[in-house]
PDB file of N, CA, C and O in Angstrom:
ATOM      1  N   MET A   1      -0.843  -3.507  14.216  1.00  0.00           N
ATOM      2  CA  MET A   1      -1.667  -3.306  13.050  1.00  0.00           C
ATOM      3  C   MET A   1      -1.089  -2.162  12.233  1.00  0.00           C
ATOM      4  O   MET A   1      -1.479  -1.010  12.422  1.00  0.00           O
ATOM      5  N   PRO A   2      -0.157  -2.466  11.322  1.00  0.00           N
ATOM      6  CA  PRO A   2       0.401  -1.431  10.458  1.00  0.00           C
ATOM      7  C   PRO A   2      -0.636  -0.896   9.466  1.00  0.00           C
ATOM      8  O   PRO A   2      -1.343  -1.659   8.807  1.00  0.00           O
ATOM      9  N   ILE A   3      -0.706   0.420   9.380  1.00  0.00           N
ATOM     10  CA  ILE A   3      -1.582   1.088   8.418  1.00  0.00           C
ATOM     11  C   ILE A   3      -0.716   2.062   7.626  1.00  0.00           C
ATOM     12  O   ILE A   3      -0.013   2.896   8.197  1.00  0.00           O
ATOM     13  N   PHE A   4      -0.779   1.940   6.304  1.00  0.00           N
ATOM     14  CA  PHE A   4      -0.004   2.814   5.440  1.00  0.00           C
ATOM     15  C   PHE A   4      -0.883   3.340   4.322  1.00  0.00           C
ATOM     16  O   PHE A   4      -1.830   2.679   3.898  1.00  0.00           O
ATOM     17  N   SER A   5      -0.563   4.529   3.852  1.00  0.00           N
ATOM     18  CA  SER A   5      -1.233   5.039   2.655  1.00  0.00           C
ATOM     19  C   SER A   5      -0.157   5.442   1.653  1.00  0.00           C
ATOM     20  O   SER A   5       0.911   5.935   2.016  1.00  0.00           O
ATOM     21  N   TYR A   6      -0.473   5.217   0.395  1.00  0.00           N
ATOM     22  CA  TYR A   6       0.481   5.431  -0.694  1.00  0.00           C
ATOM     23  C   TYR A   6      -0.186   6.150  -1.857  1.00  0.00           C
ATOM     24  O   TYR A   6      -1.406   6.117  -2.015  1.00  0.00           O
ATOM     25  N   LEU A   7       0.633   6.790  -2.655  1.00  0.00           N
ATOM     26  CA  LEU A   7       0.227   7.255  -3.976  1.00  0.00           C
ATOM     27  C   LEU A   7       0.828   6.265  -4.957  1.00  0.00           C
ATOM     28  O   LEU A   7       2.049   6.159  -5.074  1.00  0.00           O
ATOM     29  N   ALA A   8      -0.027   5.545  -5.658  1.00  0.00           N
ATOM     30  CA  ALA A   8       0.407   4.537  -6.620  1.00  0.00           C
ATOM     31  C   ALA A   8       0.301   5.120  -8.020  1.00  0.00           C
ATOM     32  O   ALA A   8      -0.766   5.570  -8.438  1.00  0.00           O
ATOM     33  N   ILE A   9       1.406   5.107  -8.734  1.00  0.00           N
ATOM     34  CA  ILE A   9       1.455   5.623 -10.098  1.00  0.00           C
ATOM     35  C   ILE A   9       1.503   4.422 -11.043  1.00  0.00           C
ATOM     36  O   ILE A   9       2.438   3.624 -10.977  1.00  0.00           O
ATOM     37  N   PRO A  10       0.509   4.285 -11.917  1.00  0.00           N
ATOM     38  CA  PRO A  10       0.514   3.162 -12.854  1.00  0.00           C
ATOM     39  C   PRO A  10       1.463   3.417 -14.016  1.00  0.00           C
ATOM     40  O   PRO A  10       1.845   4.555 -14.289  1.00  0.00           O
ATOM     41  N   LYS A  11       1.832   2.345 -14.690  1.00  0.00           N
ATOM     42  CA  LYS A  11       2.568   2.496 -15.943  1.00  0.00           C
ATOM     43  C   LYS A  11       1.625   3.149 -16.959  1.00  0.00           C
ATOM     44  O   LYS A  11       0.416   3.199 -16.731  1.00  0.00           O
ATOM     45  N   THR A  12       2.152   3.635 -18.049  1.00  0.00           N
ATOM     46  CA  THR A  12       1.367   4.351 -19.059  1.00  0.00           C
ATOM     47  C   THR A  12       0.148   3.542 -19.496  1.00  0.00           C
ATOM     48  O   THR A  12       0.247   2.369 -19.857  1.00  0.00           O
ATOM     49  N   GLU A  13      -1.001   4.209 -19.450  1.00  0.00           N
ATOM     50  CA  GLU A  13      -2.278   3.625 -19.881  1.00  0.00           C
ATOM     51  C   GLU A  13      -2.657   2.344 -19.124  1.00  0.00           C
ATOM     52  O   GLU A  13      -3.337   1.477 -19.674  1.00  0.00           O
ATOM     53  N   ALA A  14      -2.218   2.226 -17.863  1.00  0.00           N
ATOM     54  CA  ALA A  14      -2.474   0.983 -17.125  1.00  0.00           C
ATOM     55  C   ALA A  14      -3.202   1.213 -15.795  1.00  0.00           C
ATOM     56  O   ALA A  14      -3.166   0.355 -14.914  1.00  0.00           O
ATOM     57  N   LYS A  15      -3.858   2.358 -15.649  1.00  0.00           N
ATOM     58  CA  LYS A  15      -4.521   2.657 -14.385  1.00  0.00           C
ATOM     59  C   LYS A  15      -5.581   1.610 -14.034  1.00  0.00           C
ATOM     60  O   LYS A  15      -5.611   1.123 -12.904  1.00  0.00           O
ATOM     61  N   GLU A  16      -6.428   1.264 -14.962  1.00  0.00           N
ATOM     62  CA  GLU A  16      -7.490   0.291 -14.683  1.00  0.00           C
ATOM     63  C   GLU A  16      -6.907  -1.076 -14.334  1.00  0.00           C
ATOM     64  O   GLU A  16      -7.396  -1.749 -13.427  1.00  0.00           O
ATOM     65  N   LYS A  17      -5.871  -1.481 -15.050  1.00  0.00           N
ATOM     66  CA  LYS A  17      -5.239  -2.775 -14.774  1.00  0.00           C
ATOM     67  C   LYS A  17      -4.574  -2.765 -13.402  1.00  0.00           C
ATOM     68  O   LYS A  17      -4.623  -3.763 -12.683  1.00  0.00           O
ATOM     69  N   LEU A  18      -3.953  -1.648 -13.034  1.00  0.00           N
ATOM     70  CA  LEU A  18      -3.349  -1.535 -11.709  1.00  0.00           C
ATOM     71  C   LEU A  18      -4.423  -1.616 -10.628  1.00  0.00           C
ATOM     72  O   LEU A  18      -4.220  -2.267  -9.603  1.00  0.00           O
ATOM     73  N   CYS A  19      -5.544  -0.971 -10.844  1.00  0.00           N
ATOM     74  CA  CYS A  19      -6.646  -1.024  -9.869  1.00  0.00           C
ATOM     75  C   CYS A  19      -7.125  -2.467  -9.667  1.00  0.00           C
ATOM     76  O   CYS A  19      -7.433  -2.875  -8.547  1.00  0.00           O
ATOM     77  N   ILE A  20      -7.183  -3.219 -10.745  1.00  0.00           N
ATOM     78  CA  ILE A  20      -7.590  -4.626 -10.643  1.00  0.00           C
ATOM     79  C   ILE A  20      -6.559  -5.416  -9.835  1.00  0.00           C
ATOM     80  O   ILE A  20      -6.921  -6.216  -8.972  1.00  0.00           O
ATOM     81  N   GLU A  21      -5.284  -5.190 -10.117  1.00  0.00           N
ATOM     82  CA  GLU A  21      -4.223  -5.887  -9.378  1.00  0.00           C
ATOM     83  C   GLU A  21      -4.277  -5.555  -7.888  1.00  0.00           C
ATOM     84  O   GLU A  21      -4.204  -6.448  -7.044  1.00  0.00           O
ATOM     85  N   LEU A  22      -4.406  -4.268  -7.570  1.00  0.00           N
ATOM     86  CA  LEU A  22      -4.427  -3.849  -6.170  1.00  0.00           C
ATOM     87  C   LEU A  22      -5.675  -4.353  -5.449  1.00  0.00           C
ATOM     88  O   LEU A  22      -5.602  -4.760  -4.290  1.00  0.00           O
ATOM     89  N   SER A  23      -6.807  -4.329  -6.124  1.00  0.00           N
ATOM     90  CA  SER A  23      -8.061  -4.787  -5.522  1.00  0.00           C
ATOM     91  C   SER A  23      -8.026  -6.280  -5.192  1.00  0.00           C
ATOM     92  O   SER A  23      -8.731  -6.738  -4.293  1.00  0.00           O
ATOM     93  N   ALA A  24      -7.214  -7.028  -5.915  1.00  0.00           N
ATOM     94  CA  ALA A  24      -7.124  -8.472  -5.693  1.00  0.00           C
ATOM     95  C   ALA A  24      -6.286  -8.824  -4.461  1.00  0.00           C
ATOM     96  O   ALA A  24      -6.312  -9.966  -4.003  1.00  0.00           O
ATOM     97  N   LEU A  25      -5.549  -7.859  -3.928  1.00  0.00           N
ATOM     98  CA  LEU A  25      -4.695  -8.112  -2.766  1.00  0.00           C
ATOM     99  C   LEU A  25      -5.478  -7.960  -1.465  1.00  0.00           C
ATOM    100  O   LEU A  25      -6.281  -7.038  -1.318  1.00  0.00           O
ATOM    101  N   ASP A  26      -5.237  -8.869  -0.523  1.00  0.00           N
ATOM    102  CA  ASP A  26      -5.831  -8.736   0.807  1.00  0.00           C
ATOM    103  C   ASP A  26      -5.230  -7.534   1.518  1.00  0.00           C
ATOM    104  O   ASP A  26      -4.086  -7.158   1.260  1.00  0.00           O
ATOM    105  N   HIS A  27      -5.992  -6.942   2.401  1.00  0.00           N
ATOM    106  CA  HIS A  27      -5.561  -5.841   3.275  1.00  0.00           C
ATOM    107  C   HIS A  27      -5.346  -4.533   2.518  1.00  0.00           C
ATOM    108  O   HIS A  27      -4.658  -3.639   3.011  1.00  0.00           O
ATOM    109  N   CYS A  28      -5.926  -4.414   1.329  1.00  0.00           N
ATOM    110  CA  CYS A  28      -5.754  -3.210   0.513  1.00  0.00           C
ATOM    111  C   CYS A  28      -7.102  -2.578   0.177  1.00  0.00           C
ATOM    112  O   CYS A  28      -8.075  -3.269  -0.125  1.00  0.00           O
ATOM    113  N   GLN A  29      -7.131  -1.267   0.236  1.00  0.00           N
ATOM    114  CA  GLN A  29      -8.285  -0.511  -0.230  1.00  0.00           C
ATOM    115  C   GLN A  29      -7.754   0.542  -1.192  1.00  0.00           C
ATOM    116  O   GLN A  29      -6.755   1.203  -0.909  1.00  0.00           O
ATOM    117  N   ILE A  30      -8.426   0.697  -2.335  1.00  0.00           N
ATOM    118  CA  ILE A  30      -7.957   1.663  -3.322  1.00  0.00           C
ATOM    119  C   ILE A  30      -9.009   2.735  -3.563  1.00  0.00           C
ATOM    120  O   ILE A  30     -10.209   2.520  -3.397  1.00  0.00           O
ATOM    121  N   MET A  31      -8.504   3.904  -3.963  1.00  0.00           N
ATOM    122  CA  MET A  31      -9.349   5.031  -4.341  1.00  0.00           C
ATOM    123  C   MET A  31      -8.718   5.679  -5.569  1.00  0.00           C
ATOM    124  O   MET A  31      -7.830   6.521  -5.432  1.00  0.00           O
ATOM    125  N   PRO A  32      -9.163   5.301  -6.761  1.00  0.00           N
ATOM    126  CA  PRO A  32      -8.597   5.900  -7.980  1.00  0.00           C
ATOM    127  C   PRO A  32      -9.016   7.366  -8.109  1.00  0.00           C
ATOM    128  O   PRO A  32     -10.153   7.727  -7.802  1.00  0.00           O
ATOM    129  N   ALA A  33      -8.104   8.184  -8.556  1.00  0.00           N
ATOM    130  CA  ALA A  33      -8.432   9.584  -8.829  1.00  0.00           C
ATOM    131  C   ALA A  33      -9.302   9.653 -10.077  1.00  0.00           C
ATOM    132  O   ALA A  33      -9.123   8.873 -11.012  1.00  0.00           O
ATOM    133  N   ASP A  34     -10.236  10.580 -10.086  1.00  0.00           N
ATOM    134  CA  ASP A  34     -11.124  10.737 -11.239  1.00  0.00           C
ATOM    135  C   ASP A  34     -10.446  11.431 -12.417  1.00  0.00           C
ATOM    136  O   ASP A  34     -10.733  11.123 -13.573  1.00  0.00           O
ATOM    137  N   ASN A  35      -9.550  12.364 -12.123  1.00  0.00           N
ATOM    138  CA  ASN A  35      -9.007  13.195 -13.193  1.00  0.00           C
ATOM    139  C   ASN A  35      -7.492  13.070 -13.374  1.00  0.00           C
ATOM    140  O   ASN A  35      -6.894  13.879 -14.083  1.00  0.00           O
ATOM    141  N   GLN A  36      -6.866  12.080 -12.752  1.00  0.00           N
ATOM    142  CA  GLN A  36      -5.424  11.889 -12.872  1.00  0.00           C
ATOM    143  C   GLN A  36      -5.113  10.397 -12.954  1.00  0.00           C
ATOM    144  O   GLN A  36      -5.910   9.565 -12.521  1.00  0.00           O
ATOM    145  N   ASP A  37      -3.970  10.071 -13.504  1.00  0.00           N
ATOM    146  CA  ASP A  37      -3.519   8.680 -13.515  1.00  0.00           C
ATOM    147  C   ASP A  37      -2.781   8.399 -12.213  1.00  0.00           C
ATOM    148  O   ASP A  37      -1.556   8.280 -12.184  1.00  0.00           O
ATOM    149  N   ILE A  38      -3.553   8.296 -11.143  1.00  0.00           N
ATOM    150  CA  ILE A  38      -2.995   8.037  -9.816  1.00  0.00           C
ATOM    151  C   ILE A  38      -4.035   7.279  -9.003  1.00  0.00           C
ATOM    152  O   ILE A  38      -5.239   7.451  -9.193  1.00  0.00           O
ATOM    153  N   VAL A  39      -3.556   6.444  -8.104  1.00  0.00           N
ATOM    154  CA  VAL A  39      -4.438   5.669  -7.244  1.00  0.00           C
ATOM    155  C   VAL A  39      -3.952   5.837  -5.814  1.00  0.00           C
ATOM    156  O   VAL A  39      -2.761   5.688  -5.541  1.00  0.00           O
ATOM    157  N   VAL A  40      -4.859   6.145  -4.906  1.00  0.00           N
ATOM    158  CA  VAL A  40      -4.525   6.160  -3.483  1.00  0.00           C
ATOM    159  C   VAL A  40      -4.732   4.735  -2.977  1.00  0.00           C
ATOM    160  O   VAL A  40      -5.787   4.136  -3.185  1.00  0.00           O
ATOM    161  N   LEU A  41      -3.721   4.210  -2.319  1.00  0.00           N
ATOM    162  CA  LEU A  41      -3.756   2.862  -1.767  1.00  0.00           C
ATOM    163  C   LEU A  41      -3.607   2.955  -0.257  1.00  0.00           C
ATOM    164  O   LEU A  41      -2.678   3.591   0.241  1.00  0.00           O
ATOM    165  N   VAL A  42      -4.522   2.321   0.474  1.00  0.00           N
ATOM    166  CA  VAL A  42      -4.424   2.237   1.933  1.00  0.00           C
ATOM    167  C   VAL A  42      -4.323   0.763   2.287  1.00  0.00           C
ATOM    168  O   VAL A  42      -5.145  -0.052   1.869  1.00  0.00           O
ATOM    169  N   THR A  43      -3.294   0.437   3.069  1.00  0.00           N
ATOM    170  CA  THR A  43      -3.121  -0.944   3.520  1.00  0.00           C
ATOM    171  C   THR A  43      -3.313  -1.001   5.027  1.00  0.00           C
ATOM    172  O   THR A  43      -2.909  -0.089   5.749  1.00  0.00           O
ATOM    173  N   ASP A  44      -3.925  -2.067   5.490  1.00  0.00           N
ATOM    174  CA  ASP A  44      -4.175  -2.273   6.915  1.00  0.00           C
ATOM    175  C   ASP A  44      -3.963  -3.758   7.195  1.00  0.00           C
ATOM    176  O   ASP A  44      -4.851  -4.574   6.948  1.00  0.00           O
ATOM    177  N   THR A  45      -2.801  -4.102   7.704  1.00  0.00           N
ATOM    178  CA  THR A  45      -2.456  -5.501   7.942  1.00  0.00           C
ATOM    179  C   THR A  45      -2.499  -5.807   9.439  1.00  0.00           C
ATOM    180  O   THR A  45      -2.307  -4.906  10.256  1.00  0.00           O
ATOM    181  N   PRO A  46      -2.748  -7.063   9.808  1.00  0.00           N
ATOM    182  CA  PRO A  46      -2.881  -7.411  11.224  1.00  0.00           C
ATOM    183  C   PRO A  46      -1.563  -7.460  11.986  1.00  0.00           C
ATOM    184  O   PRO A  46      -1.553  -7.323  13.209  1.00  0.00           O
ATOM    185  N   ASP A  47      -0.448  -7.654  11.278  1.00  0.00           N
ATOM    186  CA  ASP A  47       0.839  -7.760  11.973  1.00  0.00           C
ATOM    187  C   ASP A  47       1.979  -7.462  11.000  1.00  0.00           C
ATOM    188  O   ASP A  47       1.771  -7.338   9.793  1.00  0.00           O
ATOM    189  N   GLU A  48       3.171  -7.352  11.548  1.00  0.00           N
ATOM    190  CA  GLU A  48       4.319  -6.948  10.739  1.00  0.00           C
ATOM    191  C   GLU A  48       4.712  -8.002   9.703  1.00  0.00           C
ATOM    192  O   GLU A  48       5.148  -7.644   8.610  1.00  0.00           O
ATOM    193  N   SER A  49       4.571  -9.279  10.014  1.00  0.00           N
ATOM    194  CA  SER A  49       4.939 -10.307   9.032  1.00  0.00           C
ATOM    195  C   SER A  49       3.995 -10.277   7.825  1.00  0.00           C
ATOM    196  O   SER A  49       4.431 -10.470   6.690  1.00  0.00           O
ATOM    197  N   THR A  50       2.706 -10.034   8.070  1.00  0.00           N
ATOM    198  CA  THR A  50       1.752  -9.898   6.968  1.00  0.00           C
ATOM    199  C   THR A  50       2.084  -8.663   6.147  1.00  0.00           C
ATOM    200  O   THR A  50       1.983  -8.684   4.921  1.00  0.00           O
ATOM    201  N   GLU A  51       2.479  -7.592   6.816  1.00  0.00           N
ATOM    202  CA  GLU A  51       2.865  -6.361   6.123  1.00  0.00           C
ATOM    203  C   GLU A  51       4.066  -6.605   5.213  1.00  0.00           C
ATOM    204  O   GLU A  51       4.087  -6.132   4.077  1.00  0.00           O
ATOM    205  N   LYS A  52       5.048  -7.328   5.695  1.00  0.00           N
ATOM    206  CA  LYS A  52       6.231  -7.616   4.883  1.00  0.00           C
ATOM    207  C   LYS A  52       5.871  -8.431   3.647  1.00  0.00           C
ATOM    208  O   LYS A  52       6.386  -8.171   2.559  1.00  0.00           O
ATOM    209  N   ARG A  53       4.988  -9.418   3.809  1.00  0.00           N
ATOM    210  CA  ARG A  53       4.557 -10.220   2.657  1.00  0.00           C
ATOM    211  C   ARG A  53       3.807  -9.353   1.649  1.00  0.00           C
ATOM    212  O   ARG A  53       3.993  -9.495   0.441  1.00  0.00           O
ATOM    213  N   LEU A  54       2.958  -8.456   2.149  1.00  0.00           N
ATOM    214  CA  LEU A  54       2.224  -7.554   1.263  1.00  0.00           C
ATOM    215  C   LEU A  54       3.188  -6.650   0.498  1.00  0.00           C
ATOM    216  O   LEU A  54       3.014  -6.435  -0.701  1.00  0.00           O
ATOM    217  N   GLN A  55       4.195  -6.123   1.178  1.00  0.00           N
ATOM    218  CA  GLN A  55       5.182  -5.262   0.515  1.00  0.00           C
ATOM    219  C   GLN A  55       5.879  -5.997  -0.623  1.00  0.00           C
ATOM    220  O   GLN A  55       6.122  -5.417  -1.681  1.00  0.00           O
ATOM    221  N   GLU A  56       6.199  -7.257  -0.414  1.00  0.00           N
ATOM    222  CA  GLU A  56       6.830  -8.052  -1.468  1.00  0.00           C
ATOM    223  C   GLU A  56       5.899  -8.229  -2.667  1.00  0.00           C
ATOM    224  O   GLU A  56       6.340  -8.174  -3.815  1.00  0.00           O
ATOM    225  N   ARG A  57       4.629  -8.438  -2.400  1.00  0.00           N
ATOM    226  CA  ARG A  57       3.657  -8.588  -3.496  1.00  0.00           C
ATOM    227  C   ARG A  57       3.488  -7.270  -4.248  1.00  0.00           C
ATOM    228  O   ARG A  57       3.375  -7.274  -5.474  1.00  0.00           O
ATOM    229  N   LEU A  58       3.468  -6.146  -3.538  1.00  0.00           N
ATOM    230  CA  LEU A  58       3.331  -4.846  -4.186  1.00  0.00           C
ATOM    231  C   LEU A  58       4.500  -4.582  -5.138  1.00  0.00           C
ATOM    232  O   LEU A  58       4.305  -4.056  -6.234  1.00  0.00           O
ATOM    233  N   LYS A  59       5.698  -4.946  -4.722  1.00  0.00           N
ATOM    234  CA  LYS A  59       6.885  -4.730  -5.555  1.00  0.00           C
ATOM    235  C   LYS A  59       6.815  -5.487  -6.880  1.00  0.00           C
ATOM    236  O   LYS A  59       7.449  -5.091  -7.858  1.00  0.00           O
ATOM    237  N   LYS A  60       6.051  -6.563  -6.913  1.00  0.00           N
ATOM    238  CA  LYS A  60       5.993  -7.416  -8.104  1.00  0.00           C
ATOM    239  C   LYS A  60       4.819  -7.111  -9.030  1.00  0.00           C
ATOM    240  O   LYS A  60       4.645  -7.801 -10.034  1.00  0.00           O
ATOM    241  N   LEU A  61       4.011  -6.098  -8.723  1.00  0.00           N
ATOM    242  CA  LEU A  61       2.857  -5.797  -9.565  1.00  0.00           C
ATOM    243  C   LEU A  61       3.302  -5.351 -10.954  1.00  0.00           C
ATOM    244  O   LEU A  61       4.168  -4.488 -11.096  1.00  0.00           O
ATOM    245  N   GLN A  62       2.710  -5.939 -11.950  1.00  0.00           N
ATOM    246  CA  GLN A  62       3.102  -5.710 -13.335  1.00  0.00           C
ATOM    247  C   GLN A  62       2.806  -4.294 -13.819  1.00  0.00           C
ATOM    248  O   GLN A  62       3.573  -3.750 -14.614  1.00  0.00           O
ATOM    249  N   HIS A  63       1.718  -3.686 -13.361  1.00  0.00           N
ATOM    250  CA  HIS A  63       1.277  -2.396 -13.897  1.00  0.00           C
ATOM    251  C   HIS A  63       1.616  -1.205 -12.995  1.00  0.00           C
ATOM    252  O   HIS A  63       1.136  -0.096 -13.231  1.00  0.00           O
ATOM    253  N   LEU A  64       2.431  -1.425 -11.975  1.00  0.00           N
ATOM    254  CA  LEU A  64       2.827  -0.361 -11.055  1.00  0.00           C
ATOM    255  C   LEU A  64       4.151   0.245 -11.490  1.00  0.00           C
ATOM    256  O   LEU A  64       5.150  -0.459 -11.637  1.00  0.00           O
ATOM    257  N   GLN A  65       4.149   1.568 -11.696  1.00  0.00           N
ATOM    258  CA  GLN A  65       5.387   2.271 -12.048  1.00  0.00           C
ATOM    259  C   GLN A  65       6.132   2.689 -10.787  1.00  0.00           C
ATOM    260  O   GLN A  65       7.332   2.445 -10.659  1.00  0.00           O
ATOM    261  N   SER A  66       5.409   3.328  -9.843  1.00  0.00           N
ATOM    262  CA  SER A  66       6.040   3.747  -8.596  1.00  0.00           C
ATOM    263  C   SER A  66       5.009   3.802  -7.471  1.00  0.00           C
ATOM    264  O   SER A  66       3.806   3.916  -7.706  1.00  0.00           O
ATOM    265  N   LEU A  67       5.515   3.718  -6.250  1.00  0.00           N
ATOM    266  CA  LEU A  67       4.680   3.725  -5.062  1.00  0.00           C
ATOM    267  C   LEU A  67       5.343   4.622  -4.037  1.00  0.00           C
ATOM    268  O   LEU A  67       6.469   4.354  -3.617  1.00  0.00           O
ATOM    269  N   SER A  68       4.662   5.684  -3.626  1.00  0.00           N
ATOM    270  CA  SER A  68       5.222   6.630  -2.664  1.00  0.00           C
ATOM    271  C   SER A  68       4.381   6.633  -1.401  1.00  0.00           C
ATOM    272  O   SER A  68       3.174   6.869  -1.445  1.00  0.00           O
ATOM    273  N   MET A  69       5.031   6.367  -0.274  1.00  0.00           N
ATOM    274  CA  MET A  69       4.301   6.364   0.984  1.00  0.00           C
ATOM    275  C   MET A  69       3.902   7.795   1.354  1.00  0.00           C
ATOM    276  O   MET A  69       4.712   8.721   1.302  1.00  0.00           O
ATOM    277  N   ALA A  70       2.627   7.944   1.729  1.00  0.00           N
ATOM    278  CA  ALA A  70       2.126   9.251   2.163  1.00  0.00           C
ATOM    279  C   ALA A  70       1.986   9.303   3.682  1.00  0.00           C
ATOM    280  O   ALA A  70       2.093  10.372   4.281  1.00  0.00           O
ATOM    281  N   PHE A  71       1.745   8.145   4.306  1.00  0.00           N
ATOM    282  CA  PHE A  71       1.553   8.085   5.753  1.00  0.00           C
ATOM    283  C   PHE A  71       1.791   6.666   6.223  1.00  0.00           C
ATOM    284  O   PHE A  71       1.432   5.715   5.529  1.00  0.00           O
ATOM    285  N   GLY A  72       2.397   6.506   7.403  1.00  0.00           N
ATOM    286  CA  GLY A  72       2.578   5.190   7.982  1.00  0.00           C
ATOM    287  C   GLY A  72       2.361   5.216   9.473  1.00  0.00           C
ATOM    288  O   GLY A  72       2.790   6.149  10.150  1.00  0.00           O
ATOM    289  N   TYR A  73       1.693   4.193   9.997  1.00  0.00           N
ATOM    290  CA  TYR A  73       1.430   4.088  11.428  1.00  0.00           C
ATOM    291  C   TYR A  73       1.490   2.633  11.837  1.00  0.00           C
ATOM    292  O   TYR A  73       0.977   1.760  11.137  1.00  0.00           O
ATOM    293  N   ASP A  74       2.112   2.374  12.960  1.00  0.00           N
ATOM    294  CA  ASP A  74       2.150   1.027  13.511  1.00  0.00           C
ATOM    295  C   ASP A  74       1.981   1.165  15.019  1.00  0.00           C
ATOM    296  O   ASP A  74       2.557   2.059  15.640  1.00  0.00           O
ATOM    297  N   GLU A  75       1.178   0.266  15.606  1.00  0.00           N
ATOM    298  CA  GLU A  75       0.983   0.314  17.052  1.00  0.00           C
ATOM    299  C   GLU A  75       2.310   0.088  17.755  1.00  0.00           C
ATOM    300  O   GLU A  75       3.236  -0.496  17.193  1.00  0.00           O
ATOM    301  N   LYS A  76       2.388   0.563  18.996  1.00  0.00           N
ATOM    302  CA  LYS A  76       3.584   0.306  19.790  1.00  0.00           C
ATOM    303  C   LYS A  76       3.611  -1.149  20.195  1.00  0.00           C
ATOM    304  O   LYS A  76       2.570  -1.785  20.360  1.00  0.00           O
ATOM    305  N   ASN A  77       4.825  -1.670  20.353  1.00  0.00           N
ATOM    306  CA  ASN A  77       4.938  -3.061  20.771  1.00  0.00           C
ATOM    307  C   ASN A  77       4.568  -3.208  22.246  1.00  0.00           C
ATOM    308  O   ASN A  77       4.230  -2.213  22.887  1.00  0.00           O
ATOM    309  N   ASP A  78       4.620  -4.401  22.792  1.00  0.00           N
ATOM    310  CA  ASP A  78       4.185  -4.681  24.164  1.00  0.00           C
ATOM    311  C   ASP A  78       4.949  -3.892  25.216  1.00  0.00           C
ATOM    312  O   ASP A  78       4.420  -3.659  26.303  1.00  0.00           O
ATOM    313  N   LYS A  79       6.166  -3.476  24.928  1.00  0.00           N
ATOM    314  CA  LYS A  79       6.982  -2.733  25.883  1.00  0.00           C
ATOM    315  C   LYS A  79       6.773  -1.228  25.764  1.00  0.00           C
ATOM    316  O   LYS A  79       7.418  -0.458  26.476  1.00  0.00           O
ATOM    317  N   GLY A  80       5.884  -0.800  24.876  1.00  0.00           N
ATOM    318  CA  GLY A  80       5.617   0.626  24.703  1.00  0.00           C
ATOM    319  C   GLY A  80       6.609   1.325  23.801  1.00  0.00           C
ATOM    320  O   GLY A  80       6.589   2.550  23.681  1.00  0.00           O
ATOM    321  N   GLU A  81       7.482   0.549  23.162  1.00  0.00           N
ATOM    322  CA  GLU A  81       8.477   1.138  22.265  1.00  0.00           C
ATOM    323  C   GLU A  81       7.895   1.263  20.866  1.00  0.00           C
ATOM    324  O   GLU A  81       7.023   0.487  20.474  1.00  0.00           O
ATOM    325  N   GLN A  82       8.377   2.231  20.129  1.00  0.00           N
ATOM    326  CA  GLN A  82       7.923   2.395  18.757  1.00  0.00           C
ATOM    327  C   GLN A  82       8.520   1.303  17.892  1.00  0.00           C
ATOM    328  O   GLN A  82       9.640   0.851  18.129  1.00  0.00           O
ATOM    329  N   THR A  83       7.771   0.884  16.892  1.00  0.00           N
ATOM    330  CA  THR A  83       8.257  -0.121  15.950  1.00  0.00           C
ATOM    331  C   THR A  83       8.903   0.557  14.760  1.00  0.00           C
ATOM    332  O   THR A  83       8.872   1.783  14.647  1.00  0.00           O
ATOM    333  N   ASP A  84       9.487  -0.230  13.872  1.00  0.00           N
ATOM    334  CA  ASP A  84      10.227   0.285  12.721  1.00  0.00           C
ATOM    335  C   ASP A  84       9.423   1.156  11.788  1.00  0.00           C
ATOM    336  O   ASP A  84       9.990   2.059  11.173  1.00  0.00           O
ATOM    337  N   HIS A  85       8.105   0.928  11.648  1.00  0.00           N
ATOM    338  CA  HIS A  85       7.328   1.606  10.630  1.00  0.00           C
ATOM    339  C   HIS A  85       6.798   2.976  11.032  1.00  0.00           C
ATOM    340  O   HIS A  85       6.311   3.708  10.171  1.00  0.00           O
ATOM    341  N   GLU A  86       6.873   3.348  12.298  1.00  0.00           N
ATOM    342  CA  GLU A  86       6.256   4.609  12.701  1.00  0.00           C
ATOM    343  C   GLU A  86       7.020   5.772  12.130  1.00  0.00           C
ATOM    344  O   GLU A  86       8.248   5.761  12.048  1.00  0.00           O
ATOM    345  N   THR A  87       6.261   6.785  11.735  1.00  0.00           N
ATOM    346  CA  THR A  87       6.901   7.995  11.190  1.00  0.00           C
ATOM    347  C   THR A  87       6.595   9.167  12.073  1.00  0.00           C
ATOM    348  O   THR A  87       7.037  10.281  11.795  1.00  0.00           O
TER     349      THR A  87
END
């Protein structure tokens, strides 16, 4: 269950439109800042393949200028080894 949090920066004057785009995606929760053009995005996907598909969709958002990961966590695999996403 990969869980990531990001700072999402919208394109100029597009914060509300970006919030609509992000809210329409499965496995996403958003928290827009009240006094800045920034959105906190938290993703919680059931598995790595779903996470990869979500990442591809995020890259294609029309109103997103940049996305910076603030935190990432992924459960250990069955052998107790860390997966690619752990920080």
